[in-house]
Backbone bond lengths (Angstrom), bond angles and torsions (degrees), N, CA, C in turn:
res aa  C-N    CA-C-N  psi(-1)  N-CA   C-N-CA  omega(-1)  CA-C   N-CA-C  phi
1 M - - - 1.418 - - 1.553 108.61 -
2 S 1.250 119.75 131.60 1.512 122.63 -176.95 1.517 108.67 -77.78
3 P 1.431 115.80 159.30 1.443 114.96 174.43 1.520 118.33 -60.95
4 A 1.318 113.16 -25.75 1.427 120.25 -179.75 1.531 111.50 -70.17
5 E 1.341 112.73 -40.30 1.513 120.15 177.49 1.601 109.79 -66.12
6 F 1.372 112.40 -39.00 1.504 117.24 -179.58 1.551 106.62 -62.54
7 V 1.273 117.38 -47.90 1.479 117.21 -178.15 1.524 111.29 -65.89
8 F 1.304 115.01 -40.71 1.540 117.59 179.24 1.530 113.26 -62.02
9 L 1.283 117.64 -35.87 1.478 122.46 173.03 1.538 114.16 -64.19
10 I 1.355 113.34 -42.22 1.495 117.23 174.53 1.507 108.82 -60.41
11 L 1.308 119.10 -52.08 1.441 121.76 -179.14 1.496 112.72 -59.94
12 A 1.308 117.81 -39.00 1.468 122.09 177.18 1.515 110.15 -65.55
13 G 1.323 113.29 -38.83 1.528 116.40 178.12 1.570 111.43 -66.07
14 I 1.246 116.18 -36.05 1.546 121.79 177.95 1.542 105.37 -60.90
15 G 1.330 113.63 -51.63 1.502 118.10 -177.98 1.579 110.67 -59.99
16 G 1.331 109.06 -47.71 1.526 113.83 -179.37 1.484 114.54 -63.64
17 G 1.377 114.32 -41.19 1.504 116.82 174.52 1.491 114.70 -60.40
18 L 1.318 116.69 -38.88 1.506 117.90 179.45 1.472 106.98 -66.55
19 T 1.327 120.50 -54.36 1.518 121.62 -178.38 1.504 110.91 -61.10
20 G 1.270 120.09 -34.80 1.479 123.26 179.57 1.448 112.97 -69.99
21 S 1.375 120.08 -47.21 1.413 118.51 -179.13 1.464 114.73 -77.70
22 I 1.339 118.39 -11.80 1.424 122.32 176.72 1.476 112.21 -99.97
23 A 1.330 118.01 -46.34 1.465 119.70 -173.22 1.555 113.61 -123.05
24 G 1.307 115.97 -2.88 1.462 115.68 -179.94 1.533 112.77 78.38
25 L 1.342 118.95 30.34 1.495 119.92 -172.11 1.528 104.48 -126.73
26 A 1.314 121.00 35.00 1.417 120.29 179.20 1.573 114.70 -59.01
27 S 1.330 114.45 -42.46 1.447 119.67 -176.95 1.512 111.84 -67.75
28 L 1.269 118.54 -19.23 1.492 121.72 173.07 1.524 108.98 -59.11
29 V 1.347 119.50 -34.39 1.411 119.30 177.97 1.411 116.19 -100.83
30 S 1.305 120.55 -37.50 1.534 127.12 -169.74 1.552 108.11 -76.95
31 Y 1.335 117.13 -44.42 1.416 118.24 -174.84 1.537 111.18 -67.58
32 P 1.351 122.25 -47.37 1.487 118.94 171.99 1.499 117.85 -56.11
33 A 1.355 111.20 -34.47 1.447 120.52 -179.54 1.590 109.22 -58.92
34 L 1.306 114.41 -45.02 1.530 120.19 -179.73 1.548 106.55 -66.21
35 L 1.242 116.49 -41.43 1.515 117.86 -177.02 1.617 108.09 -65.81
36 A 1.319 116.42 -36.64 1.503 122.54 -177.67 1.485 107.02 -65.35
37 T 1.311 124.97 -26.23 1.444 126.12 -173.89 1.506 107.81 -95.96
38 G 1.407 118.95 2.87 1.463 118.25 174.05 1.472 118.12 100.61
39 V 1.374 116.28 5.96 1.445 124.96 179.70 1.601 105.69 -74.08
40 P 1.322 120.62 126.60 1.490 121.36 177.68 1.564 108.34 -60.60
41 P 1.357 118.82 154.56 1.438 121.22 -171.76 1.504 115.30 -58.06
42 L 1.399 114.99 -50.56 1.532 117.05 178.80 1.453 112.68 -57.71
43 T 1.446 115.87 -48.25 1.513 116.41 177.74 1.497 113.50 -63.53
44 A 1.370 116.52 -32.47 1.456 121.72 176.14 1.549 112.68 -63.51
45 N 1.279 116.30 -41.17 1.441 121.84 176.36 1.528 111.54 -62.45
46 I 1.304 114.60 -44.11 1.479 119.05 -178.44 1.482 109.46 -72.86
47 T 1.290 119.62 -40.75 1.499 122.02 177.90 1.494 113.03 -66.46
48 N 1.289 115.26 -34.56 1.527 122.43 178.91 1.558 107.93 -63.64
49 T 1.417 117.10 -47.49 1.399 119.56 -179.67 1.550 114.06 -61.25
50 V 1.356 117.06 -42.10 1.328 123.26 174.30 1.527 115.48 -58.88
51 S 1.344 116.07 -43.24 1.463 123.34 -177.93 1.575 109.03 -68.32
52 L 1.388 116.87 -33.27 1.399 121.05 -173.42 1.518 110.52 -67.64
53 V 1.385 117.92 -13.58 1.502 117.03 177.97 1.519 108.42 -61.19
54 L 1.304 117.78 -38.13 1.466 120.95 -178.65 1.525 113.53 -68.99
55 N 1.404 115.72 -31.34 1.459 118.50 169.18 1.498 112.05 -58.91
56 S 1.299 113.75 -41.92 1.563 118.33 -179.47 1.484 111.31 -65.13
57 V 1.367 117.82 -41.15 1.469 122.84 -177.47 1.518 105.98 -62.55
58 G 1.397 118.69 -46.50 1.418 120.55 -179.03 1.532 115.09 -64.72
59 S 1.239 115.73 -45.77 1.435 120.67 -179.82 1.468 116.89 -65.30
60 V 1.433 115.52 -43.15 1.444 121.28 -179.64 1.543 111.63 -68.80
61 S 1.471 114.81 -37.03 1.412 115.28 177.84 1.527 115.68 -66.42
62 S 1.348 115.45 -23.31 1.440 122.69 174.03 1.513 118.41 -86.25
63 S 1.367 111.02 -3.78 1.501 116.48 -172.30 1.445 114.03 -112.08
64 R 1.335 113.95 17.59 1.581 114.72 -178.76 1.485 116.27 -59.56
65 P 1.398 120.63 -37.99 1.459 114.70 174.95 1.537 115.94 -59.44
66 E 1.339 113.37 -39.45 1.580 116.64 -179.31 1.478 111.61 -76.96
67 L 1.281 121.37 -18.01 1.456 121.85 176.44 1.488 113.59 -89.48
68 T 1.414 122.35 -9.82 1.416 125.21 173.10 1.553 109.75 -58.45
69 G 1.332 113.04 127.94 1.521 119.65 175.78 1.550 108.88 90.41
70 Q 1.256 122.15 -1.76 1.472 124.64 -178.88 1.496 114.19 -101.69
71 G 1.313 117.44 4.27 1.481 120.15 -176.33 1.448 114.51 -58.78
72 R 1.396 117.50 -38.59 1.455 120.22 179.33 1.561 114.59 -58.11
73 R 1.314 115.23 -41.39 1.486 117.04 -178.97 1.557 110.29 -82.35
74 L 1.313 117.64 -24.81 1.494 119.72 -178.39 1.544 113.37 -61.84
75 L 1.387 114.64 -34.16 1.506 116.27 -171.40 1.548 109.34 -65.07
76 P 1.375 119.39 -55.58 1.451 118.29 -175.46 1.579 108.35 -68.66
77 L 1.322 118.61 -33.62 1.480 118.88 -179.38 1.547 107.77 -69.54
78 G 1.320 119.10 -41.43 1.431 120.76 179.01 1.519 113.18 -61.65
79 I 1.340 119.08 -34.48 1.454 123.40 176.20 1.568 108.79 -69.02
80 A 1.297 117.15 -40.99 1.383 120.29 179.72 1.577 108.93 -66.78
81 A 1.275 121.43 -36.98 1.405 123.91 175.42 1.510 112.58 -67.33
82 V 1.319 120.49 -36.69 1.486 120.84 174.58 1.501 111.17 -58.85
83 L 1.394 114.61 -49.60 1.479 118.91 -177.07 1.528 109.45 -66.05
84 G 1.292 117.75 -38.50 1.449 118.66 -179.54 1.501 113.82 -69.23
85 G 1.363 114.61 -44.13 1.462 113.71 178.14 1.476 116.77 -66.99
86 T 1.298 115.67 -28.91 1.465 119.55 172.95 1.561 110.74 -66.43
87 A 1.370 113.97 -43.96 1.422 116.68 -176.20 1.665 108.70 -66.57
88 G 1.331 113.70 -34.99 1.478 116.88 179.83 1.446 112.25 -65.76
89 A 1.362 116.69 -39.29 1.511 119.51 -177.14 1.531 109.03 -65.96
90 V 1.412 111.15 -43.85 1.471 116.00 -177.35 1.635 108.42 -64.03
91 L 1.223 117.25 -36.79 1.434 120.66 177.88 1.636 113.20 -63.92
92 L 1.331 110.35 -44.00 1.501 114.05 177.90 1.487 114.25 -64.23
93 L 1.345 117.96 -34.79 1.450 123.02 179.33 1.525 109.93 -75.94
94 A 1.293 119.04 -18.51 1.426 119.68 -173.89 1.534 114.99 -115.45
95 T 1.374 116.78 -10.10 1.434 113.43 -179.44 1.594 105.74 -137.10
96 P 1.341 116.32 164.97 1.409 121.14 175.66 1.547 115.21 -56.47
97 S 1.215 122.48 142.77 1.474 123.73 -176.17 1.534 114.65 -77.95
98 A 1.419 114.37 -3.99 1.496 118.54 -179.61 1.521 109.78 -93.27
99 A 1.373 117.68 4.99 1.491 120.30 -169.16 1.541 109.83 -60.71
100 F 1.378 118.67 -39.14 1.452 123.83 -172.11 1.584 107.05 -91.67
101 A 1.288 120.84 1.61 1.483 118.82 -165.76 1.515 112.92 -58.19
102 R 1.346 115.29 -38.70 1.473 118.79 -173.18 1.509 113.13 -78.31
103 I 1.252 120.12 -30.14 1.479 122.12 -174.93 1.579 110.14 -91.14
104 V 1.242 118.40 -28.97 1.459 121.69 -176.25 1.553 114.37 -56.84
105 P 1.333 118.35 -45.16 1.475 119.24 178.25 1.544 111.13 -55.61
106 W 1.306 118.58 -41.32 1.442 121.64 -179.28 1.499 112.69 -65.84
107 L 1.360 115.41 -41.51 1.430 121.22 175.81 1.510 113.54 -62.03
108 I 1.364 119.61 -45.52 1.362 123.85 178.01 1.575 111.45 -65.34
109 G 1.308 115.07 -46.65 1.412 117.36 176.94 1.508 114.98 -60.95
110 A 1.286 118.60 -35.37 1.475 120.54 -179.88 1.557 106.14 -72.42
111 A 1.258 121.57 -42.48 1.415 124.02 -179.50 1.462 113.73 -62.38
112 S 1.374 114.20 -41.50 1.472 119.40 178.18 1.505 112.52 -66.04
113 A 1.373 114.08 -39.84 1.465 118.56 -177.71 1.520 107.38 -66.41
114 A 1.391 116.82 -36.88 1.485 118.21 -179.16 1.582 108.45 -65.73
115 I 1.317 119.97 -38.96 1.386 118.47 176.40 1.527 113.04 -58.94
116 L 1.371 112.88 -42.53 1.424 117.30 -172.27 1.545 109.76 -69.35
117 V 1.327 119.58 -42.77 1.462 118.39 -175.76 1.477 114.61 -84.53
118 Q 1.402 119.69 -18.00 1.439 122.00 -176.85 1.485 111.13 -60.47
119 R 1.353 114.44 135.91 1.447 117.01 170.91 1.486 112.91 -73.36
120 P 1.332 118.44 121.66 1.500 114.73 -170.28 1.465 112.58 -66.55
121 P 1.407 118.97 141.35 1.362 118.61 175.42 1.455 113.22 -75.03
122 R 1.300 114.57 166.23 1.545 119.24 -177.71 1.427 109.83 -58.98
123 E 1.313 116.09 117.31 1.467 120.16 -177.10 1.554 111.90 -69.61
124 L 1.368 117.86 145.10 1.415 121.64 -178.08 1.548 109.29 -94.98
125 A 1.346 117.36 -9.69 1.459 118.76 -175.02 1.549 110.46 -85.32
126 V 1.237 121.13 120.43 1.533 122.79 176.79 1.483 108.08 -125.55
127 E 1.376 113.04 107.92 1.561 118.45 175.70 1.559 108.81 59.09
128 G 1.320 118.04 39.53 1.453 124.17 168.78 1.528 109.46 86.36
129 A 1.328 125.77 -7.04 1.357 127.38 174.49 1.478 115.46 -99.74
130 I 1.288 123.20 135.26 1.466 126.98 -177.57 1.537 110.02 -91.65
131 E 1.363 113.45 120.42 1.462 117.27 174.04 1.467 105.94 -93.63
132 H 1.385 115.42 113.35 1.413 122.84 -179.15 1.569 113.58 -83.35
133 A 1.302 115.05 109.06 1.410 115.07 -172.35 1.568 106.16 -125.75
134 E 1.354 115.56 155.05 1.474 122.80 179.09 1.469 109.19 -78.83
135 H 1.338 118.15 126.56 1.509 122.13 175.53 1.524 109.47 -87.38
136 H 1.240 116.91 132.35 1.493 119.27 176.38 1.534 112.92 -75.85
137 N 1.327 116.89 -25.73 1.458 118.36 171.32 1.455 114.23 -85.88
138 R 1.375 115.49 128.02 1.492 120.07 -179.19 1.451 109.05 -88.43
139 D 1.336 114.83 162.05 1.510 119.96 -178.30 1.552 105.31 -72.22
140 P 1.307 115.54 145.22 1.537 120.15 -178.20 1.445 109.06 -62.97
141 R 1.249 119.23 149.34 1.497 126.59 -176.24 1.513 111.39 -64.14
142 W 1.323 116.40 -27.59 1.437 123.98 -175.33 1.541 111.96 -80.70
143 L 1.330 116.70 -7.43 1.515 119.46 -170.04 1.522 110.34 -58.41
144 P 1.397 119.98 -42.52 1.516 117.30 -179.97 1.556 111.84 -63.03
145 A 1.383 118.80 -29.67 1.422 122.41 176.93 1.517 108.53 -66.31
146 G 1.374 116.67 -41.51 1.427 117.60 177.69 1.487 114.50 -64.98
147 V 1.340 116.35 -37.91 1.436 124.61 175.29 1.525 112.15 -61.39
148 F 1.393 113.78 -40.53 1.452 119.25 176.05 1.523 113.08 -61.68
149 A 1.336 115.29 -45.06 1.506 118.62 -175.64 1.440 110.66 -67.55
150 I 1.368 120.17 -39.52 1.519 123.78 -178.84 1.505 106.65 -73.08
151 S 1.280 121.27 -34.21 1.490 124.98 179.24 1.553 109.52 -69.63
152 V 1.300 118.13 -29.86 1.446 120.55 175.33 1.553 109.16 -64.54
153 Y 1.350 116.22 -45.16 1.455 122.35 175.88 1.484 112.53 -67.47
154 G 1.350 116.77 -38.92 1.483 120.98 174.84 1.539 115.55 -60.24
155 G 1.250 115.21 -39.60 1.490 119.83 177.13 1.499 110.65 -79.73
156 Y 1.289 119.64 -21.64 1.449 120.07 -177.11 1.525 112.35 -86.73
157 F 1.372 119.20 -45.27 1.323 122.02 177.00 1.544 110.05 -138.21
158 G 1.264 120.76 -57.68 1.464 122.85 168.08 1.480 116.35 101.55
159 A 1.327 125.52 -15.61 1.406 124.37 -175.30 1.475 110.72 -58.50
160 A 1.324 120.90 114.79 1.452 123.59 179.21 1.469 115.53 70.52
161 A 1.343 119.08 16.16 1.481 121.18 177.04 1.562 107.77 -62.34
162 G 1.314 115.31 -34.05 1.435 117.23 177.52 1.550 115.34 -64.15
163 V 1.289 116.45 -33.06 1.470 120.22 178.03 1.578 108.71 -63.19
164 L 1.344 113.60 -47.53 1.437 121.80 177.69 1.625 110.47 -55.36
165 M 1.281 112.42 -50.45 1.441 118.55 -177.71 1.484 110.96 -66.39
166 L 1.253 120.20 -43.43 1.505 124.43 178.76 1.564 109.98 -60.05
167 A 1.355 111.95 -44.94 1.410 116.17 -177.20 1.505 111.35 -62.41
168 M 1.361 115.35 -42.36 1.477 119.76 179.89 1.482 112.00 -59.97
169 F 1.386 116.84 -43.92 1.484 121.80 -173.59 1.565 106.70 -73.14
170 L 1.326 123.10 -34.71 1.419 125.89 176.94 1.481 110.61 -64.19
171 L 1.319 118.14 -41.86 1.453 123.41 -176.98 1.475 116.17 -76.13
172 T 1.364 117.82 -24.59 1.397 123.09 -164.81 1.623 112.64 -115.08
173 T 1.305 114.94 -34.00 1.429 115.59 -174.22 1.477 121.54 -89.66
174 G 1.298 113.38 -14.86 1.521 121.41 -177.91 1.527 111.74 76.49
175 E 1.361 120.61 9.45 1.412 127.14 174.44 1.532 112.22 -82.71
176 G 1.341 114.81 152.75 1.456 121.12 172.12 1.547 109.73 -78.63
177 V 1.313 115.51 178.56 1.551 124.60 -177.55 1.490 107.79 -58.53
178 P 1.318 125.81 -54.12 1.440 122.40 -174.04 1.533 113.48 -52.69
179 R 1.365 115.40 -50.55 1.511 120.51 -177.68 1.530 110.72 -71.18
180 S 1.304 117.39 -39.83 1.441 121.51 179.83 1.574 112.35 -65.83
181 N 1.356 110.40 -38.27 1.520 116.82 176.91 1.520 111.58 -65.29
182 A 1.369 114.23 -43.10 1.482 115.42 177.17 1.475 114.18 -62.49
183 L 1.348 116.52 -40.80 1.425 119.42 177.76 1.535 110.14 -65.13
184 K 1.332 116.39 -40.28 1.463 117.85 177.85 1.536 112.08 -62.58
185 N 1.385 118.70 -44.55 1.437 121.29 174.78 1.480 116.92 -51.97
186 T 1.385 112.60 -44.38 1.466 122.17 -174.60 1.481 108.79 -72.42
187 V 1.370 123.57 -49.41 1.365 125.04 -176.32 1.556 111.35 -67.02
188 L 1.274 114.38 -48.22 1.524 118.31 -179.15 1.520 108.24 -66.73
189 G 1.338 120.32 -31.75 1.469 123.26 174.16 1.522 108.91 -59.40
190 V 1.279 120.79 -43.76 1.486 124.73 178.53 1.500 108.09 -61.70
191 A 1.246 120.64 -46.94 1.523 121.73 176.98 1.460 110.94 -59.43
192 N 1.337 118.34 -52.92 1.426 119.18 179.35 1.493 115.31 -58.80
193 S 1.292 119.38 -37.79 1.385 121.38 -178.17 1.589 113.05 -70.01
194 V 1.313 114.74 -31.33 1.463 116.94 173.69 1.493 113.34 -70.52
195 A 1.301 115.10 -44.64 1.442 122.84 175.66 1.539 109.46 -59.79
196 A 1.324 119.32 -44.70 1.382 122.23 -177.06 1.654 109.04 -62.28
197 L 1.297 115.49 -40.64 1.422 117.05 -175.60 1.522 104.60 -66.30
198 G 1.276 123.46 -39.02 1.417 122.76 177.93 1.516 111.67 -63.02
199 Y 1.333 119.24 -35.64 1.453 120.44 -177.22 1.563 107.33 -75.64
200 V 1.352 117.41 -35.16 1.504 117.21 -176.22 1.588 106.48 -66.39
201 L 1.295 115.82 -35.67 1.465 120.36 -176.22 1.557 110.80 -79.17
202 F 1.318 122.44 -37.91 1.389 122.39 -164.14 1.545 111.47 -125.55
203 A 1.420 123.06 1.04 1.415 120.56 -178.95 1.555 107.27 -132.38
204 S 1.300 111.22 -178.84 1.515 121.08 177.79 1.533 112.55 -97.08
205 V 1.307 114.80 112.81 1.517 118.89 179.93 1.578 105.17 -107.15
206 A 1.378 111.66 134.10 1.501 117.50 177.70 1.576 107.46 -85.00
207 W 1.362 114.21 87.57 1.456 119.23 -169.76 1.500 113.07 -67.77
208 A 1.358 114.94 -28.13 1.479 113.80 179.57 1.578 112.17 -67.04
209 S 1.384 114.90 -28.65 1.498 120.53 174.00 1.490 112.09 -85.38
210 A 1.349 117.10 -30.19 1.406 118.93 -176.78 1.556 114.06 -67.94
211 L 1.349 114.63 -34.77 1.489 119.81 -175.27 1.545 110.70 -65.32
212 P 1.339 123.28 -52.71 1.411 117.61 -176.41 1.545 112.56 -75.07
213 L 1.316 117.05 -25.55 1.527 121.23 174.11 1.505 109.04 -67.31
214 A 1.343 117.91 -40.95 1.454 120.01 -177.96 1.546 111.26 -69.43
215 V 1.369 116.73 -36.52 1.450 118.21 178.00 1.551 108.40 -62.43
216 G 1.283 118.31 -47.21 1.518 121.78 178.85 1.535 107.66 -61.01
217 L 1.303 122.47 -45.93 1.405 123.66 -176.28 1.532 110.47 -60.57
218 F 1.365 116.35 -37.43 1.446 120.41 177.80 1.506 112.62 -63.33
219 I 1.318 114.29 -46.88 1.491 120.48 177.98 1.592 111.44 -61.90
220 G 1.273 116.07 -47.36 1.429 119.65 -179.98 1.568 111.42 -66.11
221 G 1.334 116.65 -40.55 1.471 124.18 176.02 1.522 113.46 -60.08
222 T 1.265 115.09 -37.86 1.530 124.18 175.86 1.505 111.28 -64.66
223 L 1.328 118.83 -41.30 1.451 123.79 -172.43 1.505 108.63 -80.73
224 G 1.387 114.74 -34.35 1.537 114.31 -172.94 1.530 117.68 -50.86
225 P 1.370 116.96 -56.57 1.527 116.24 -177.68 1.469 113.67 -54.30
226 R 1.319 117.33 -33.70 1.495 121.85 179.15 1.481 110.88 -61.44
227 I 1.313 114.85 -42.55 1.441 117.06 178.26 1.531 112.63 -68.68
228 V 1.322 118.78 -38.64 1.453 124.27 179.02 1.511 109.83 -58.56
229 R 1.292 120.09 -36.71 1.493 122.60 175.93 1.466 116.39 -59.59
230 R 1.311 113.72 -28.36 1.455 117.19 -168.06 1.615 113.14 -110.27
231 V 1.236 114.49 -14.24 1.507 117.83 179.49 1.492 109.54 -84.59
232 P 1.391 119.25 138.53 1.423 123.81 176.27 1.521 108.05 -51.98
233 Q 1.324 114.13 136.83 1.511 120.62 -173.34 1.555 114.44 -65.18
234 T 1.425 109.18 -44.52 1.533 113.31 -178.80 1.527 108.62 -65.25
235 A 1.279 120.91 -41.00 1.463 121.47 -177.55 1.507 108.20 -66.66
236 L 1.348 118.51 -36.63 1.468 121.38 179.61 1.497 112.30 -64.57
237 R 1.404 114.59 -46.63 1.441 119.38 176.74 1.488 112.22 -56.30
238 R 1.308 120.13 -41.09 1.424 125.23 -178.98 1.505 108.28 -66.50
239 A 1.312 115.73 -49.77 1.497 116.70 179.73 1.527 114.78 -59.51
240 I 1.367 116.28 -39.24 1.445 118.94 178.58 1.536 109.27 -66.77
241 A 1.320 118.71 -43.77 1.424 121.75 -177.42 1.569 110.87 -65.23
242 A 1.380 116.08 -39.62 1.473 119.06 179.18 1.579 108.79 -66.33
243 A 1.376 116.75 -38.70 1.542 115.77 -178.79 1.448 109.95 -68.24
244 G 1.381 114.10 -37.66 1.472 117.56 179.08 1.530 113.66 -63.89
245 L 1.259 116.32 -41.16 1.513 123.58 179.85 1.484 108.08 -66.96
246 G 1.376 118.70 -39.19 1.476 121.00 178.08 1.535 110.00 -64.67
247 L 1.304 117.06 -42.10 1.433 118.19 177.19 1.509 115.03 -66.57
248 A 1.361 115.25 -34.71 1.426 116.23 178.24 1.517 111.71 -64.10
249 V 1.353 115.67 -37.43 1.464 122.90 177.63 1.564 111.39 -58.95
250 V 1.336 112.18 -49.93 1.521 123.64 -178.30 1.530 107.02 -61.13
251 L 1.320 118.24 -52.26 1.472 119.40 -178.00 1.545 112.38 -67.39
252 G 1.311 116.61 -30.19 1.445 118.28 178.05 1.514 114.39 -73.17
253 V 1.381 116.77 -35.95 1.462 121.71 173.40 1.541 107.33 -61.98
254 Q 1.357 120.25 -48.55 1.447 126.53 -178.34 1.530 108.69 -58.55
255 A 1.359 118.23 -44.58 1.418 119.16 -173.89 1.597 116.09 -76.01
256 Y 1.348 115.45 -32.01 1.457 119.03 -175.27 1.520 113.67 -104.34
257 R 1.282 118.71 1.55 1.469 118.95 179.31 1.484 111.60 -75.14
C-alpha cells in the first residue's frame, strides 16, 4: 500500500465515521474506499465490518450522556444483536454477498421515508443538557426481534443498517434523535463486533487496509455524537432521511440494472 492510499483510507474512515455515528451510513463511504484501493469486493466487505468496530468504540464512548437511563432496554437488544450479528456473519461466509441486493434498497427507502414523515417526539435535549424523564409508553415487545433482523443484515453486508436501526428506534421508543442515535450506535456496534470476530477467525481480512480505515472510523465516530447534540433535530432528521433515500436510489439502480 502506498502512503497516498494509507492517508486516503484514514480520511475516508473519518468521513465514514462521521456519517456512520450520525446517520448510520458509514459503509457508504468506507466500503467504496476499500474498493478504490484495489481490495476485492468480498474481502472489502469483510474488512469494512472489522474496521467498523472502531467506529462503534468511538461513537459509544462519546454517547455516555445519551445512554444514561437506557440500560434496561440495552440488555435484551444487545442479546438480539449478538445473535443477529452471528447469523449475518455465517450467512456471508456461506452464501453469495449479492443475495439481499434487490430487497435492501426498498428497506432503506422505506426507513428513510418513515424518518422524514414521522412527527418528531418531544426532544429531551435542552441547550445541550439531557433531561432524563420516565416514558409512560413502553418499548414494543417485538423490538428485540426487529434488532435481530437488522443485525443479521448488518453482519451480512451492513450498508445503511444504521439507517434501518435508527428509524426503528425513532418510530418505536419515543426517544429523540440523540438518544435513539446513541442506542443505534451501541446495538449495531455489538452486532458488528460479533460478526467481525467471526471474520477474523474464519475469513480473510485485508489488515493493511483495515488499520488506517479503522483509525479514521474511530476519529469520525468520536466526533459524530458531539455534532448530533448541537445540530437542530428537525434539520438532522431531514438530512438523515435525504441521505438514506439517496442511497436507496443508488443501490436500487445497481441492483436492478
